[in-house]
C-alpha positions, 0 to 999 in steps of 0.5 A: 576292872572288877568282874561282875558275875550273877549266878542264878539257881533255878529252884526245882525242889521236889519237896514243894507242893507244886512239884507233883504237877511239874513231874507229870509234865512231859520232857518237852513241856519241862523244856518249854517252861525252863526256856520261857523262865530263862528268857524272863530272867535274862530280860530282868538281868539285862536291865539290872546288870547289863555288864555282868556275866550271867550264869544260870544253872539248875539241879540234876534230874530237873528234866526227865520223862513223864508219869501218867495220871495214875503215877504209872511210869512212862519212861524217865529217859529222853531220846537223843533227838530231843536232846539235840532239839534242847541243845539248839534252843539253849544255844539260840538263847546264848546268841540272843543274850551274849552275857548268858551261860547256862549250866543245864543240870542233866539230861537223861539220854537213852539209846538202844543197845543192839548187840553185844559189841555195844555192851562190851564198849560200855563195860570198857567205859567203866575202866578209867573209874575203877578207883571209884569202887575202891573209894566207895568201899573204903568210905562206906563199908562200915555203913551196914544200914545203907542198901546201896553202898557200892553203886558203881560196882552194882551198875558195872555188874548189870552190864556184865550180866547181860554180856555173860548171858549173851542174851538178846534182851528186847528194848535194852537201852544205855542210859547216860546223864549229860550236863551241857554248858551253853555259852558264847564267845565273840557272838558265836555259841559254844557248847561244853559237855560233861557226862556223869561218871559216878552212878547211883540208882541210875537204871530203871530195871523195873516193871512200868505201865503204859497208858493202857496199863499194859505192863512192860519191863525195860532193862537199862544199863548205865554208861559212864562218861567216855574220855571225850566227855569226862572233862570237868573244868571249862573256861568261859569268857567274861562278856565285859572284861574278857577275862577267863572264868574257870568253872568246875562241874560235878553231878551228885555222886561225883562230889561225894567221892571227890571226882573234881578234886581227884582228877584235877589236883593241880587246877582249881576252877574259880567256881565249883558247881554241884548239880545233884538230886539229894546230895550233901556237900563235903568240905573236904571235896570242895575244889575252887578258888572262890565259891562252891555253888550247890543246887539240889533237888531237896535243899535250897540253893546254896553258895559257900565262899572261901573267906576273904575272896569276895573282894576279888570278884563282885558275885551275886547269888540269886534264885528263882522258883521254877515251880511257881509262876512268879519270876521274881529273883531272890537275892541270897548273897547277903546271907551266905550259909557258909563262909569257909576258912580254907587257905588258897593254894 
């Protein structure tokens, strides 16, 4: 039996006229809009593709804090209690729609750092990824035009500075980018998690202004994935055929340095998702058996399929523009931008 999979990208590109209004919404308001749109899409798919697996995904950084009316920065990160609320709401959707899997972009979660011990623990979390700084140096050391050629080392140094100075910094926070994957099996919700490990301009060490235009300085340190949250390949279950469907997830910079391929050389997922905020696709880092799906903040959603594999699965690739009121689903399957000639392992 052919497994039918409907992949829908929520398009939240920041080069659209409507993005300014969306960016000024609070994180809660963004979550409400996304939830409502997911329901609208699922009601359509329930009629059009009742036996398919529905995978709905969006880009990195589609949910974040709020900017004020004068574009003053009111905080990009969200609190962990708001992330918990979001997890509950998305899980309820997978109960309501058993065919649904949600790859929920990223949540920028900030937690207070209260002592040096916590900072030391954050610094230790960088150790498994030291190879990233080597890749960045080897690949980008000749690019003298780029001001951020070694972002992994830069973010690690930020942590080290706070530790070495042993300075009590008020309002110091640890910042993580978390991709939650919501699905269900036998009617029971399941949640997977992948945290970003390759940082790029993640922290907000800058002055920002509150509603009364009072200046504040909020130093952040980036916390890469701990071992329990570093997994990148997840096994879903097709709701009709019950066969396992493996997906791989990379967040932006992770794809540039080839994290999925580097950490999982012997295992290729069926589908490779890249959720990014201004990132290019490197075919050398494509690591899948069937298709790569790229959802970015500045480019139209894209599917790149390996040549000759469409017959194995019936895959439809759709998009919906979250920034517009129209809930219409646009089919991008008929005109894939890339059909790659890559031999399957």
